[in-house]
Structures are given as structure tokens and as C-alpha cells.
C-alpha atoms as an extended CHARMM CRD file, in Angstrom:
* protein
*
       246  EXT
         1         1  MET       CA             18.4500000000       -2.9590000000      -16.2540000000  PROA      1               0.0000000000
         2         2  ILE       CA             16.8840000000        0.5370000000      -16.1590000000  PROA      2               0.0000000000
         3         3  ILE       CA             13.7700000000       -0.8520000000      -14.4670000000  PROA      3               0.0000000000
         4         4  LEU       CA             15.8730000000       -2.6370000000      -11.8490000000  PROA      4               0.0000000000
         5         5  PHE       CA             17.8370000000        0.5620000000      -11.1880000000  PROA      5               0.0000000000
         6         6  ILE       CA             14.6000000000        2.5160000000      -10.6410000000  PROA      6               0.0000000000
         7         7  ALA       CA             13.3460000000       -0.1950000000       -8.3040000000  PROA      7               0.0000000000
         8         8  LEU       CA             16.5980000000       -0.1790000000       -6.3470000000  PROA      8               0.0000000000
         9         9  MET       CA             16.5000000000        3.6010000000       -5.9680000000  PROA      9               0.0000000000
        10        10  TRP       CA             13.0250000000        3.3510000000       -4.3980000000  PROA      10              0.0000000000
        11        11  ILE       CA             13.3910000000        0.1330000000       -2.4050000000  PROA      11              0.0000000000
        12        12  ILE       CA             16.9140000000       -0.1130000000       -1.0100000000  PROA      12              0.0000000000
        13        13  ARG       CA             17.7630000000        1.8900000000        2.0990000000  PROA      13              0.0000000000
        14        14  PRO       CA             21.3720000000        0.9830000000        3.0060000000  PROA      14              0.0000000000
        15        15  ALA       CA             21.5690000000        3.4640000000        5.8590000000  PROA      15              0.0000000000
        16        16  ASP       CA             18.5700000000        1.7760000000        7.4540000000  PROA      16              0.0000000000
        17        17  ALA       CA             19.8620000000       -1.8240000000        7.4350000000  PROA      17              0.0000000000
        18        18  PRO       CA             23.0230000000       -2.4730000000        5.3900000000  PROA      18              0.0000000000
        19        19  SER       CA             22.7870000000       -6.2330000000        5.8930000000  PROA      19              0.0000000000
        20        20  ALA       CA             19.3450000000       -6.2810000000        4.2440000000  PROA      20              0.0000000000
        21        21  VAL       CA             20.6170000000       -5.0610000000        0.8720000000  PROA      21              0.0000000000
        22        22  ALA       CA             20.8760000000       -8.6020000000       -0.5780000000  PROA      22              0.0000000000
        23        23  GLY       CA             17.2120000000       -9.2240000000        0.1840000000  PROA      23              0.0000000000
        24        24  ASP       CA             16.2870000000       -5.7870000000       -1.1070000000  PROA      24              0.0000000000
        25        25  ILE       CA             17.9950000000       -6.5430000000       -4.4140000000  PROA      25              0.0000000000
        26        26  GLU       CA             16.0360000000       -9.7950000000       -4.7460000000  PROA      26              0.0000000000
        27        27  PHE       CA             12.8540000000       -7.8940000000       -3.9130000000  PROA      27              0.0000000000
        28        28  ALA       CA             13.6030000000       -5.2140000000       -6.4960000000  PROA      28              0.0000000000
        29        29  SER       CA             14.2500000000       -7.8750000000       -9.1350000000  PROA      29              0.0000000000
        30        30  GLY       CA             10.8210000000       -9.3910000000       -8.4650000000  PROA      30              0.0000000000
        31        31  ASP       CA             12.1370000000      -12.6590000000       -7.0310000000  PROA      31              0.0000000000
        32        32  TYR       CA              9.9840000000      -12.5900000000       -3.9250000000  PROA      32              0.0000000000
        33        33  PRO       CA             10.7520000000      -16.1400000000       -2.6930000000  PROA      33              0.0000000000
        34        34  ALA       CA             14.4870000000      -15.3440000000       -2.8500000000  PROA      34              0.0000000000
        35        35  ALA       CA             13.8760000000      -12.0970000000       -0.9700000000  PROA      35              0.0000000000
        36        36  VAL       CA             11.9710000000      -13.9610000000        1.7520000000  PROA      36              0.0000000000
        37        37  ALA       CA             14.8170000000      -16.4830000000        2.0450000000  PROA      37              0.0000000000
        38        38  ALA       CA             17.4200000000      -13.7040000000        2.2850000000  PROA      38              0.0000000000
        39        39  TYR       CA             15.4750000000      -11.8420000000        4.9570000000  PROA      39              0.0000000000
        40        40  ASP       CA             14.7040000000      -15.0240000000        6.9080000000  PROA      40              0.0000000000
        41        41  SER       CA             18.4040000000      -15.9010000000        7.0300000000  PROA      41              0.0000000000
        42        42  LEU       CA             19.1420000000      -12.5170000000        8.6170000000  PROA      42              0.0000000000
        43        43  LEU       CA             16.6550000000      -12.9670000000       11.4540000000  PROA      43              0.0000000000
        44        44  ARG       CA             18.9680000000      -15.5250000000       13.0730000000  PROA      44              0.0000000000
        45        45  THR       CA             21.8790000000      -13.0960000000       13.3010000000  PROA      45              0.0000000000
        46        46  THR       CA             20.6660000000       -9.5000000000       13.0830000000  PROA      46              0.0000000000
        47        47  PRO       CA             20.7450000000       -7.3200000000       16.1920000000  PROA      47              0.0000000000
        48        48  ASP       CA             17.8730000000       -5.3010000000       14.7120000000  PROA      48              0.0000000000
        49        49  PRO       CA             15.0730000000       -7.7240000000       13.7300000000  PROA      49              0.0000000000
        50        50  ALA       CA             12.4930000000       -4.9280000000       13.3780000000  PROA      50              0.0000000000
        51        51  ARG       CA             14.2200000000       -3.7310000000       10.1760000000  PROA      51              0.0000000000
        52        52  ILE       CA             13.9560000000       -7.2390000000        8.7470000000  PROA      52              0.0000000000
        53        53  HSD       CA             10.4110000000       -7.8910000000        9.8960000000  PROA      53              0.0000000000
        54        54  TRP       CA              8.9820000000       -4.8580000000        8.0960000000  PROA      54              0.0000000000
        55        55  ARG       CA             10.7300000000       -6.0010000000        4.9250000000  PROA      55              0.0000000000
        56        56  LEU       CA              9.1910000000       -9.4470000000        5.3490000000  PROA      56              0.0000000000
        57        57  ALA       CA              5.8020000000       -7.7480000000        5.7950000000  PROA      57              0.0000000000
        58        58  ARG       CA              6.3810000000       -5.7620000000        2.5920000000  PROA      58              0.0000000000
        59        59  VAL       CA              7.3850000000       -8.7050000000        0.4300000000  PROA      59              0.0000000000
        60        60  THR       CA              4.5580000000      -10.8340000000        1.8580000000  PROA      60              0.0000000000
        61        61  VAL       CA              1.9650000000       -8.1530000000        1.0480000000  PROA      61              0.0000000000
        62        62  CYS       CA              3.3800000000       -8.0420000000       -2.4840000000  PROA      62              0.0000000000
        63        63  ILE       CA              3.1370000000      -11.8400000000       -2.7360000000  PROA      63              0.0000000000
        64        64  GLY       CA             -0.4770000000      -11.6130000000       -1.5890000000  PROA      64              0.0000000000
        65        65  ASP       CA             -1.2030000000       -9.0490000000       -4.2930000000  PROA      65              0.0000000000
        66        66  VAL       CA             -0.4060000000      -11.6190000000       -7.0010000000  PROA      66              0.0000000000
        67        67  THR       CA             -1.8020000000      -14.6950000000       -5.2160000000  PROA      67              0.0000000000
        68        68  ASP       CA             -5.0470000000      -16.3690000000       -6.3280000000  PROA      68              0.0000000000
        69        69  GLU       CA             -8.1300000000      -15.1300000000       -4.4850000000  PROA      69              0.0000000000
        70        70  THR       CA             -8.4900000000      -18.3390000000       -2.4770000000  PROA      70              0.0000000000
        71        71  GLY       CA             -5.0410000000      -17.9510000000       -0.9420000000  PROA      71              0.0000000000
        72        72  LYS       CA             -4.8020000000      -14.1900000000       -0.4710000000  PROA      72              0.0000000000
        73        73  GLU       CA             -6.1170000000      -13.8930000000        3.0720000000  PROA      73              0.0000000000
        74        74  GLU       CA             -3.6570000000      -16.4350000000        4.4700000000  PROA      74              0.0000000000
        75        75  VAL       CA             -0.7650000000      -14.5240000000        2.9050000000  PROA      75              0.0000000000
        76        76  TYR       CA             -1.9700000000      -11.1620000000        4.1810000000  PROA      76              0.0000000000
        77        77  LEU       CA             -2.4100000000      -12.5880000000        7.6850000000  PROA      77              0.0000000000
        78        78  LYS       CA              1.2300000000      -13.6670000000        7.5440000000  PROA      78              0.0000000000
        79        79  ALA       CA              2.2080000000      -10.1580000000        6.4520000000  PROA      79              0.0000000000
        80        80  GLU       CA              0.2230000000       -8.7650000000        9.3820000000  PROA      80              0.0000000000
        81        81  ALA       CA              2.1640000000      -11.0030000000       11.7730000000  PROA      81              0.0000000000
        82        82  TYR       CA              5.5030000000       -9.8030000000       10.3890000000  PROA      82              0.0000000000
        83        83  ALA       CA              4.4740000000       -6.1410000000       10.6980000000  PROA      83              0.0000000000
        84        84  ARG       CA              3.2240000000       -6.5920000000       14.2420000000  PROA      84              0.0000000000
        85        85  ALA       CA              6.5140000000       -8.2890000000       15.1310000000  PROA      85              0.0000000000
        86        86  CYS       CA              8.3430000000       -5.2350000000       13.7870000000  PROA      86              0.0000000000
        87        87  ILE       CA              6.2610000000       -2.8720000000       15.9020000000  PROA      87              0.0000000000
        88        88  ARG       CA              6.7040000000       -4.9900000000       19.0400000000  PROA      88              0.0000000000
        89        89  GLU       CA             10.4570000000       -4.8820000000       18.5420000000  PROA      89              0.0000000000
        90        90  ASP       CA             10.6290000000       -1.1860000000       17.6780000000  PROA      90              0.0000000000
        91        91  SER       CA              7.4870000000        0.9020000000       17.5290000000  PROA      91              0.0000000000
        92        92  THR       CA              9.4130000000        3.8320000000       16.0140000000  PROA      92              0.0000000000
        93        93  VAL       CA              9.9190000000        2.1070000000       12.6350000000  PROA      93              0.0000000000
        94        94  SER       CA              7.6160000000        3.9350000000       10.2230000000  PROA      94              0.0000000000
        95        95  GLU       CA              7.5930000000        1.1130000000        7.6800000000  PROA      95              0.0000000000
        96        96  GLY       CA              6.2880000000       -1.3680000000       10.2460000000  PROA      96              0.0000000000
        97        97  HSD       CA              3.1530000000        0.7360000000       10.7440000000  PROA      97              0.0000000000
        98        98  ALA       CA              2.7390000000        1.3950000000        7.0140000000  PROA      98              0.0000000000
        99        99  TRP       CA              2.9750000000       -2.2490000000        5.9810000000  PROA      99              0.0000000000
       100       100  LEU       CA              0.7300000000       -3.3310000000        8.8440000000  PROA      100             0.0000000000
       101       101  ALA       CA             -1.8450000000       -0.9250000000        7.4390000000  PROA      101             0.0000000000
       102       102  ALA       CA             -1.3220000000       -2.4130000000        3.9750000000  PROA      102             0.0000000000
       103       103  ALA       CA             -1.8750000000       -5.9460000000        5.2760000000  PROA      103             0.0000000000
       104       104  LEU       CA             -4.9360000000       -4.9420000000        7.3070000000  PROA      104             0.0000000000
       105       105  GLY       CA             -6.4020000000       -3.0550000000        4.3600000000  PROA      105             0.0000000000
       106       106  ASN       CA             -6.3420000000       -6.1940000000        2.2810000000  PROA      106             0.0000000000
       107       107  ILE       CA             -7.7390000000       -8.2980000000        5.1230000000  PROA      107             0.0000000000
       108       108  ALA       CA            -10.5610000000       -5.7790000000        5.5710000000  PROA      108             0.0000000000
       109       109  MET       CA            -11.7450000000       -6.3690000000        2.0080000000  PROA      109             0.0000000000
       110       110  ASN       CA            -13.3880000000       -9.6370000000        3.0610000000  PROA      110             0.0000000000
       111       111  ALA       CA            -14.2080000000       -8.7630000000        6.6580000000  PROA      111             0.0000000000
       112       112  GLY       CA            -17.7000000000       -8.3990000000        8.0710000000  PROA      112             0.0000000000
       113       113  GLY       CA            -19.2190000000       -4.9890000000        8.7640000000  PROA      113             0.0000000000
       114       114  GLU       CA            -18.2200000000       -4.6030000000       12.4190000000  PROA      114             0.0000000000
       115       115  GLN       CA            -14.7360000000       -5.9840000000       11.8350000000  PROA      115             0.0000000000
       116       116  LYS       CA            -14.3080000000       -3.7510000000        8.7820000000  PROA      116             0.0000000000
       117       117  VAL       CA            -15.0760000000       -0.6430000000       10.8550000000  PROA      117             0.0000000000
       118       118  LYS       CA            -12.5900000000       -1.6930000000       13.5420000000  PROA      118             0.0000000000
       119       119  LEU       CA             -9.9380000000       -2.3420000000       10.9150000000  PROA      119             0.0000000000
       120       120  CYS       CA            -10.5410000000        1.0410000000        9.2600000000  PROA      120             0.0000000000
       121       121  ASN       CA             -9.8540000000        2.7880000000       12.5480000000  PROA      121             0.0000000000
       122       122  GLU       CA             -6.7520000000        0.7160000000       13.2040000000  PROA      122             0.0000000000
       123       123  ILE       CA             -5.4730000000        1.2600000000        9.6720000000  PROA      123             0.0000000000
       124       124  LYS       CA             -5.8150000000        5.0210000000        9.9830000000  PROA      124             0.0000000000
       125       125  GLU       CA             -4.1040000000        4.9730000000       13.3710000000  PROA      125             0.0000000000
       126       126  HSD       CA             -1.0860000000        3.1180000000       12.0020000000  PROA      126             0.0000000000
       127       127  LEU       CA             -0.8680000000        5.2680000000        8.8860000000  PROA      127             0.0000000000
       128       128  GLU       CA             -0.9010000000        8.4520000000       10.9340000000  PROA      128             0.0000000000
       129       129  ARG       CA              1.7780000000        6.9660000000       13.1730000000  PROA      129             0.0000000000
       130       130  ALA       CA              3.8800000000        5.9980000000       10.1500000000  PROA      130             0.0000000000
       131       131  ILE       CA              3.6610000000        9.5140000000        8.7310000000  PROA      131             0.0000000000
       132       132  THR       CA              4.4640000000       11.1200000000       12.0790000000  PROA      132             0.0000000000
       133       133  LEU       CA              7.5800000000        8.9590000000       12.3080000000  PROA      133             0.0000000000
       134       134  ASP       CA              8.5580000000        9.5950000000        8.6800000000  PROA      134             0.0000000000
       135       135  PRO       CA              6.6890000000       12.2820000000        6.7300000000  PROA      135             0.0000000000
       136       136  ARG       CA              8.4330000000       11.0430000000        3.5590000000  PROA      136             0.0000000000
       137       137  ASN       CA              6.8670000000        7.5690000000        3.7540000000  PROA      137             0.0000000000
       138       138  ASP       CA              5.1050000000        7.5760000000        0.3800000000  PROA      138             0.0000000000
       139       139  ILE       CA              3.5310000000        4.1660000000        0.9440000000  PROA      139             0.0000000000
       140       140  ALA       CA              1.8040000000        5.4140000000        4.0880000000  PROA      140             0.0000000000
       141       141  TRP       CA              0.5180000000        8.5160000000        2.2700000000  PROA      141             0.0000000000
       142       142  SER       CA             -0.7290000000        6.3900000000       -0.6410000000  PROA      142             0.0000000000
       143       143  ILE       CA             -2.6000000000        3.9120000000        1.5320000000  PROA      143             0.0000000000
       144       144  LEU       CA             -4.0390000000        6.7770000000        3.5640000000  PROA      144             0.0000000000
       145       145  GLY       CA             -5.3030000000        8.2640000000        0.3040000000  PROA      145             0.0000000000
       146       146  SER       CA             -6.9560000000        4.9620000000       -0.5870000000  PROA      146             0.0000000000
       147       147  LEU       CA             -8.5680000000        4.7930000000        2.8530000000  PROA      147             0.0000000000
       148       148  TYR       CA             -9.9160000000        8.3370000000        2.5390000000  PROA      148             0.0000000000
       149       149  ARG       CA            -11.2390000000        7.5270000000       -0.9590000000  PROA      149             0.0000000000
       150       150  ALA       CA            -13.1170000000        4.5350000000        0.4640000000  PROA      150             0.0000000000
       151       151  LEU       CA            -14.5230000000        6.7020000000        3.2580000000  PROA      151             0.0000000000
       152       152  GLY       CA            -15.5880000000        9.2960000000        0.6980000000  PROA      152             0.0000000000
       153       153  ASN       CA            -17.7370000000        6.6600000000       -0.9550000000  PROA      153             0.0000000000
       154       154  VAL       CA            -19.6570000000        6.0780000000        2.2890000000  PROA      154             0.0000000000
       155       155  SER       CA            -22.8670000000        8.1020000000        2.2270000000  PROA      155             0.0000000000
       156       156  TRP       CA            -24.0660000000       10.1200000000        5.2170000000  PROA      156             0.0000000000
       157       157  PHE       CA            -26.8500000000        7.6020000000        5.8110000000  PROA      157             0.0000000000
       158       158  GLU       CA            -24.5040000000        4.6250000000        5.6460000000  PROA      158             0.0000000000
       159       159  ARG       CA            -22.1130000000        6.3410000000        8.0420000000  PROA      159             0.0000000000
       160       160  GLN       CA            -24.9030000000        6.9830000000       10.5460000000  PROA      160             0.0000000000
       161       161  LEU       CA            -25.9790000000        3.3440000000       10.3820000000  PROA      161             0.0000000000
       162       162  ALA       CA            -22.4080000000        2.2280000000       10.8690000000  PROA      162             0.0000000000
       163       163  ASN       CA            -21.9650000000        4.5480000000       13.8350000000  PROA      163             0.0000000000
       164       164  ILE       CA            -25.1280000000        3.1860000000       15.4590000000  PROA      164             0.0000000000
       165       165  PHE       CA            -24.7100000000       -0.5220000000       14.8230000000  PROA      165             0.0000000000
       166       166  LEU       CA            -21.0510000000       -1.1900000000       14.0080000000  PROA      166             0.0000000000
       167       167  GLY       CA            -18.9470000000        1.5010000000       15.6260000000  PROA      167             0.0000000000
       168       168  GLU       CA            -17.7710000000        4.9220000000       14.5050000000  PROA      168             0.0000000000
       169       169  LEU       CA            -16.0280000000        5.1690000000       11.1550000000  PROA      169             0.0000000000
       170       170  PRO       CA            -12.9400000000        7.4000000000       11.0010000000  PROA      170             0.0000000000
       171       171  ALA       CA            -13.2470000000       10.8740000000        9.5240000000  PROA      171             0.0000000000
       172       172  GLY       CA            -12.0470000000       11.5480000000        5.9920000000  PROA      172             0.0000000000
       173       173  GLY       CA            -13.2380000000       11.9140000000        2.4340000000  PROA      173             0.0000000000
       174       174  PHE       CA            -12.3730000000       12.7510000000       -1.1500000000  PROA      174             0.0000000000
       175       175  ASP       CA            -10.5390000000       16.0240000000       -0.4550000000  PROA      175             0.0000000000
       176       176  ASP       CA             -8.3370000000       14.3060000000        2.1070000000  PROA      176             0.0000000000
       177       177  ALA       CA             -7.7410000000       11.4610000000       -0.3440000000  PROA      177             0.0000000000
       178       178  GLU       CA             -6.5330000000       13.8090000000       -3.0740000000  PROA      178             0.0000000000
       179       179  LYS       CA             -4.1400000000       15.6090000000       -0.7210000000  PROA      179             0.0000000000
       180       180  ALA       CA             -2.6770000000       12.3380000000        0.5550000000  PROA      180             0.0000000000
       181       181  LEU       CA             -2.2560000000       10.8160000000       -2.9020000000  PROA      181             0.0000000000
       182       182  ARG       CA             -0.6700000000       13.9740000000       -4.2830000000  PROA      182             0.0000000000
       183       183  GLN       CA              1.7250000000       13.8790000000       -1.3480000000  PROA      183             0.0000000000
       184       184  ALA       CA              2.6150000000       10.2690000000       -2.2140000000  PROA      184             0.0000000000
       185       185  ILE       CA              3.2280000000       11.1880000000       -5.8560000000  PROA      185             0.0000000000
       186       186  GLY       CA              5.3690000000       14.1450000000       -4.8510000000  PROA      186             0.0000000000
       187       187  LEU       CA              7.5520000000       11.8350000000       -2.7700000000  PROA      187             0.0000000000
       188       188  ALA       CA              7.7060000000        8.9280000000       -5.2350000000  PROA      188             0.0000000000
       189       189  PRO       CA              6.4620000000        9.9050000000       -8.7170000000  PROA      189             0.0000000000
       190       190  GLN       CA              7.7530000000        6.6390000000      -10.2070000000  PROA      190             0.0000000000
       191       191  VAL       CA              5.3180000000        4.4490000000       -8.2290000000  PROA      191             0.0000000000
       192       192  ILE       CA              2.4790000000        3.2070000000      -10.4240000000  PROA      192             0.0000000000
       193       193  ARG       CA              0.0640000000        2.6290000000       -7.5560000000  PROA      193             0.0000000000
       194       194  HSD       CA              0.0540000000        6.2780000000       -6.4880000000  PROA      194             0.0000000000
       195       195  HSD       CA             -1.0230000000        7.5130000000       -9.9400000000  PROA      195             0.0000000000
       196       196  TYR       CA             -3.5710000000        4.7320000000      -10.3740000000  PROA      196             0.0000000000
       197       197  GLU       CA             -5.2320000000        5.4850000000       -7.0400000000  PROA      197             0.0000000000
       198       198  LEU       CA             -5.3820000000        9.2120000000       -7.8030000000  PROA      198             0.0000000000
       199       199  ALA       CA             -6.8510000000        8.4580000000      -11.2420000000  PROA      199             0.0000000000
       200       200  THR       CA             -9.5030000000        6.2520000000       -9.6500000000  PROA      200             0.0000000000
       201       201  LEU       CA            -10.3480000000        9.0380000000       -7.2120000000  PROA      201             0.0000000000
       202       202  TYR       CA            -10.7880000000       11.4710000000      -10.1140000000  PROA      202             0.0000000000
       203       203  ARG       CA            -12.9580000000        8.9830000000      -11.9820000000  PROA      203             0.0000000000
       204       204  GLU       CA            -15.1780000000        8.4280000000       -8.9490000000  PROA      204             0.0000000000
       205       205  THR       CA            -15.5770000000       12.1700000000       -8.3640000000  PROA      205             0.0000000000
       206       206  GLY       CA            -16.5720000000       13.0550000000      -11.9240000000  PROA      206             0.0000000000
       207       207  ARG       CA            -13.2480000000       14.3690000000      -13.2670000000  PROA      207             0.0000000000
       208       208  PRO       CA            -12.6300000000       12.1490000000      -16.3150000000  PROA      208             0.0000000000
       209       209  ALA       CA             -9.9720000000       14.3460000000      -17.9630000000  PROA      209             0.0000000000
       210       210  GLN       CA             -7.8140000000       14.3260000000      -14.8470000000  PROA      210             0.0000000000
       211       211  ALA       CA             -8.4750000000       10.6280000000      -14.3840000000  PROA      211             0.0000000000
       212       212  ARG       CA             -7.2650000000        9.9140000000      -17.9120000000  PROA      212             0.0000000000
       213       213  GLU       CA             -4.0710000000       11.8940000000      -17.3230000000  PROA      213             0.0000000000
       214       214  GLU       CA             -3.2030000000        9.9120000000      -14.2060000000  PROA      214             0.0000000000
       215       215  TYR       CA             -4.1180000000        6.5550000000      -15.7560000000  PROA      215             0.0000000000
       216       216  GLU       CA             -1.8750000000        7.4030000000      -18.6970000000  PROA      216             0.0000000000
       217       217  ARG       CA              0.9650000000        8.2890000000      -16.3430000000  PROA      217             0.0000000000
       218       218  ALA       CA              0.5040000000        4.9460000000      -14.5870000000  PROA      218             0.0000000000
       219       219  MET       CA              0.6430000000        3.1360000000      -17.9300000000  PROA      219             0.0000000000
       220       220  ILE       CA              3.9510000000        4.6100000000      -19.1130000000  PROA      220             0.0000000000
       221       221  LEU       CA              5.9230000000        4.0870000000      -15.9000000000  PROA      221             0.0000000000
       222       222  PRO       CA              8.2080000000        1.0320000000      -15.7450000000  PROA      222             0.0000000000
       223       223  PRO       CA              6.7610000000       -1.7660000000      -13.5730000000  PROA      223             0.0000000000
       224       224  VAL       CA              8.5650000000       -2.2180000000      -10.2650000000  PROA      224             0.0000000000
       225       225  LEU       CA              6.2700000000       -4.5340000000       -8.2820000000  PROA      225             0.0000000000
       226       226  ALA       CA              4.8830000000       -7.8530000000       -9.4840000000  PROA      226             0.0000000000
       227       227  SER       CA              1.3620000000       -6.4120000000       -9.3180000000  PROA      227             0.0000000000
       228       228  ASP       CA              2.2140000000       -3.4020000000      -11.4980000000  PROA      228             0.0000000000
       229       229  PRO       CA              1.4030000000       -5.0040000000      -14.8800000000  PROA      229             0.0000000000
       230       230  ARG       CA             -2.0590000000       -5.8880000000      -13.6090000000  PROA      230             0.0000000000
       231       231  THR       CA             -2.5230000000       -2.3260000000      -12.3610000000  PROA      231             0.0000000000
       232       232  GLN       CA             -1.4680000000       -0.9730000000      -15.7500000000  PROA      232             0.0000000000
       233       233  LYS       CA             -3.8730000000       -3.3330000000      -17.4700000000  PROA      233             0.0000000000
       234       234  ALA       CA             -6.6900000000       -1.9890000000      -15.2760000000  PROA      234             0.0000000000
       235       235  ALA       CA             -5.6420000000        1.5740000000      -16.1450000000  PROA      235             0.0000000000
       236       236  ARG       CA             -5.7950000000        0.7290000000      -19.8420000000  PROA      236             0.0000000000
       237       237  HSD       CA             -9.2510000000       -0.7900000000      -19.3420000000  PROA      237             0.0000000000
       238       238  TRP       CA            -10.5360000000        2.3950000000      -17.7040000000  PROA      238             0.0000000000
       239       239  ILE       CA             -9.0950000000        4.5940000000      -20.4430000000  PROA      239             0.0000000000
       240       240  GLU       CA            -10.8310000000        2.4810000000      -23.0850000000  PROA      240             0.0000000000
       241       241  GLU       CA            -14.0660000000        2.5710000000      -21.0950000000  PROA      241             0.0000000000
       242       242  MET       CA            -13.9120000000        6.3460000000      -20.7240000000  PROA      242             0.0000000000
       243       243  ALA       CA            -13.2010000000        6.6960000000      -24.4490000000  PROA      243             0.0000000000
       244       244  GLY       CA            -16.3570000000        4.6920000000      -25.1370000000  PROA      244             0.0000000000
       245       245  ASP       CA            -18.3610000000        7.1110000000      -22.9940000000  PROA      245             0.0000000000
       246       246  ASP       CA            -17.1640000000       10.1680000000      -24.9550000000  PROA      246             0.0000000000
């Protein structure tokens, strides 16, 4: 019950779309198929489909996160379609841009080099738009932090090659990643992903003590999303690995 209450506090936004609360409750409980059904039923009657489409993008991304590798891309492509529908209907909805970025980020994982560069630029564009529309959008800040962390791992030489042959990569690096992830944590300290991503950044930049602290924080928070237990398991793995290196 406590876990569900925490999830509801983070997920449900009655002022945004009161009719979506039933679907939000199903989403918070982890029953993603029921959430999809609840949101789908609203699309036939709602005067504001954009507010439903971003929620469908969110739940579909979360389904993709716990789908077998062979089926992930199809799910994320569906999430992309929902998010783009939201933006077509109302481009001022911050969540539509944030969850489009989330879907595209997952699609980019298996994209070719040129497509990956194009997606990186589009992802950053939508995240910046999401944050401009709603500076308190912790998901947008968190994904932006992950994008900056990935860019920080691109060497100068690799970036030059990409710029010559694939197109220009967006600017950003480890310092930007830390600022964005800390912003996400400040807005939503109960979200496991934010702490895990910051811990991974610290680990990759040679700060094991800080990495351990953030992994430990991720481990003690109550799971809210279906992917959270897997994230916590990965955090535990890294802590054990770092202990072995001591």
C-alpha cells in the first residue's frame, strides 16, 4: 500500500486530465495492460487526446523496458507513435516530448551509426523542449542526463569521425550529465532510475565512493515501475563488483 501511494503521488496528475486517473491508478499498480485498456477507452470520448496519448507513450515505453529483447523495438516504435500523436495534437504538452525522447532513446540503441546521430539530435531537441515547457519534468531531466553521459563517453576522435561521416553529434558531456541528473533527483528523489543513472555516471568518471552512495540509494527505494527491480539488481551487482575491486 505504501509503495502504491508513492507511485500515485509521482504518477497521477488530476489537474492535467481528471478522466485519466483510472488509467493512472492501473499504471501505478503495475498493471500495464489494464492501464492501456483504460487509456484506449478514453480516446473515443476525450476532448483532449494529447493528454491520453502521452500516457499511452509512457506505459508503452515501460512495457518495452520489461519485454524480451526480440520484441522491444516493436514496442518502442509503438510508444514513439503515441508520443508523436500527442505532439501533433498539442505541441505544448511537455510529457509528449519527454516520452518521445524516451522511446527514441531506446530505438537508438540498435540503430546504425548515421541514424543514431540523427536520433541523438532529435532526442536532445525534444528534451530541451520538454524542459522549456515544464522545468519540473524530472523524466526529461533524467533522460537528458543519460544522453549527456553517453555523449561524454564519445572521444574527441570518435566525435570528429562522426561529424565528418555521419553528421554532427550534439554538444554535451559528463558535467552536463551530472547537473541534469541532480536536477531530476531534486525534483523526484523517490525515482530509482535517477539515482541509478547518476551512480553509473560516477562509476564511469572514476568516483567509486559517490557511485556506491547513489547505487545504495537506488537499492533502498520502493520499486514503482516494473523495470525497477531489474535496475536495483544491477545496482547490487555494481556494488558487489566495486567491493571486489577494493
